[in-house]
N, C-alpha and C positions, 0 to 999 in steps of 0.2 A: 726572631729580629725584636720581636714583643718582649721577649725574656730579658735581652739586652740592655732595650730600652730601660724596662723598669729598673734594670740595677745600675744605670746610668751613675758612672762616678762624681761627685761633685767638684772634684780637683780638676776633670775633664772641661768641666763647664766653667771652671774660673781660667783653664789656661786659654778656651775658646775666648771668653771675655778679655782678656788680657791682650791677645794678638789683636783683638776686634778692634779693643779700643786704641792701642797704640798705632798698628799698622805693619808691624813688623816681628819676627820671632828675637830679634838684636834689643829693642825697645821693649818688647814686651819681660825680657828677661831683667832688664834693667830694673823694672818696675817690679816684677815678682821676687827678685832673687833668686829664681829659679835658673838653671842652665838656658842655652838655646837649643840644645840638642833633647833636652829633656821636653822643653815645650814643644818641639817639633813632633816628637812622638806622641805628645798629648793629644796635638789636634789629630793627627794621624786617627788614634786610638776613637775619638767622639765620632769622628767622620765616619769608621768603621763599623761603632754601633748605631750610629744612626742613619747609614747607609746612603749619606749624602755628600757631596762635596760642598764646605763650606765656605773656602777661601781658592781664589785664584793669584796665580804670582802676576807680579809686574815690576818694573825694573828699580822702583824703590821700596818693594816689600811683598806684604798680602792685602789684598782687598777681598771684601765679601762677596761671595755670588749671589745670587738671588735669594738661594734657599738659608744662606748665612745671613743675610739680610732680615729675611721672615723669621728667623730665629732668636734673633737678638732680642726684641723686647721682653721676650719670655724669660731668657737666661738672665737678663738686668733685675727682674721682677724675681728670680730664684735668689739672685745676689742682695738685695733689698731685704727679703724675707730671712735670709740667714743672718743676716746683720740685725735685723730687729730682735730676731730669736735671740741672740749674743746680748745685746744690750739689755734685753730683759733678765735675764738669767745675772747680770752682772750686778743689775741695780737691785737685786734680790738678795746677795751675797750678804751672811748678817754677820760675818768674823772679822774681827780687827788683824787682820791677814791675807796675803795674797802681793798682786803688782799695781802701784799705781804709776802712771806714764803722765809726766809733767812736759810742758813744752812751753819755752820764751826766748825771748830775744838772746843771741849771744853774748852780749853786754851784761846782761842781765844775770844770765847761767852763770857766766864767767865769775863777776864781782861780786854777786848777791847769794845768789840761790843755795851756793857750796856749804853756808854756815848753817841755812836753812834747812837742809837736806841732813846735815849731821844731827842736828836737833830731833827730827823726823825719825833717823833711825835709832837714836837712841833712846826715845820714848815709843817707837814702834817697832821693837827688834824683828817682827815676823811680817812685816810689809816692807816690799823692795820695790825702791824708788829707780823705777828710769826716766833719764835726763834729757832733753830732745833739744839741743842749741839749734835753734833756725828764725830766721828774719823774716820767713815766709807764713803763711798760716796754716797750723796744722789742722784735719777739718777733724771737729769734736765729734760731728754727728757722725762717724764712720769710724770713732774709736780710735784715731789714729793719735789721741792724747784723750786721758781720761781728767785732766785739769790744765788750761792754758793760761798763760798772763800775758793778758793784750794791751796793748798802746790805744785801744782805741776801742769804742761801746762794742759787742757784738749785736748783731740785730735778728740772728735767728731765731726764727719761735721756740723750738726747743733747747735753747741753751739759756742757762740761769748765768747772770751775773752782777758782779759786786762790784762797787768803785772803791778803791782806796786811797786815792789821791794823786798828786802828782810828782812827778820828776822834774827836779829844775835841771835845764840845760843853760851850758852857756858858753863862752868863747877862751878859750885856755891857748898856752904855750909853755913849751920847756924851757927851763931857766939857761939851757945852754943857746936854746934860739934867743932868749933875750938877750943876753950877753955879747950875742953876734947881731944882732938885729934893733935892739932895742924895742919898745911897747910904743903903740899907738896909742897917740891921748884922745882921739875923735874919729870920728867916723871915717871923715876925709883923708886920715893919714892909713886909712887902713887900705888904700889902694897899693901903695909904696912896699904893702909886706906881702908874703908868700903864704898861701892859703892851701893847706891840705882840701881838698873835695872827694865828690863822688863820683864813678867813672860812669858807670851807665844810669843810676840813679839820680832824678832832678830834684831831690829834695832840698839843697844846700840852693843850687841856682833860684829855685821857685821861693825858697824862704829870702833869701837874698833880694830879689827882685821887688818883691813884697814890701820890704824895706827903702826903697828906691835906689838900691844899688844897681846899675849897669855890668853884670856878668855874665857870664856864658861859662860853659866848661872847660874852653880853654884857657880862661883865668886863673885855673888852678894847675900849676907845675908837677901836683905830683895828685894821684887819684887812686881809690878804692873804696869799693862798693862793702867789704867786711869790715863789720862795726869794730870788733875787736883788735885786726890789722890798722885800721883806721886809725886807732887810737894810739898802737905803738908806732905809727910813724909820727904822729903829733909829740908824743913821748920825746921821740929820738930827735927832736928837731927841725924835723921837715918844714914845720913852717905853725902856724897859728891853725888850730882846728877847733870843732863844736864837740861838745861831748855833757855828757853828764854830771852834775856838780858834784853828786855824792862818790862818785869814782874819783874825781880830781881832787875832793880834798884828804883824800887819804893818801895823796902822792906826794910827798913834800917837794919833789923837783918840780911839780907844774904849778904853773901862775894862773891868775883867771884875769881877764882883759874885763873892764866894764867901759862901755863905751856909751852910754845911755839910751842901746838901742834895746827895747825889749823882745827877747827869746822867746816863743811861747811854750810852755812847758808839755811835757809828755803827760798825759793822764794814763793809770795803772788800773786795770781792772782784771778780774778773777772770771773765769767762764770753766763751766761744765754742763755736759748734757745733762737735761734735768732727771733724765732715768737714772743716772750714775752718783748725781748729787747726795743722795740721803743712805747711799751704802756705806756702812761705818766706816770703812779704811778710808774711803773719798772724804766722806764727811771731815774726819779728823785731820786728815792733810791738808785741805780746804781752809780749816781751822787756823794750823798751824800756819801756813803761809799767809794766810790771811793779817795773822800777828805779826809774823817777822818781815812781811814786806811794810806791814804799817809804821816800822820804825824805821823806815829808809825814805819813805815819800813824805812829802808835805800836805 
């Protein structure tokens, strides 16, 4: 048994952690992209190697046994140590080649980053760019992304951040909507118009309430949380909508509505783990992102 434990496969520990963190094989499969049968075999293999039962079944999935719970802190420490080793190695790579993983909001990825990525590829042909459109916060500490474009200032201690400027926001309408319904001349007239809102997100509701509008989710006849789909709904004439001015200005079918009500802009920050920031390929991509984004922010 000692020999089996000494040769314990790290992949088995990863499977144990995935199931422990998610509570079921199916949920762990979604997180790890491994198949459910594979994870099941790996859990049985680590239990056999250790001579312990780590999970017990219950109606909603798998729960840790007393032995499994006792081993969980050590397994998590192994995961953290592995990440630190990978981060150190990545931070000391000295060549302008390899992968750089970028993440930004879906709107920025769709409307802004493709042209910047094209310039990066033209100048750095040996650097592969992985672009992750996401309106959630990818974890830079765990290398889910190498560089992030954030709409807020990162506060984590090991993250280096640079403020680039602001993205102007505004209220817009499609010309097809204007032809059908006209434009509101003032804030009071806004109540007579249809507005495309968010579904689960409360950003628009809270923002309008802060400006004195008595609105709720039900006041928006069309609702969507996906930013790119939201903008397409506005472009199609479903109602007035909020969006980034730099995107709207490039669209001749969109009309800006000025009601004299200020809309706070979105700050734009670049962020990266400090261990990776000075890796040559990450540093060069960082600089090109800063240059490219600097041309579209105010």
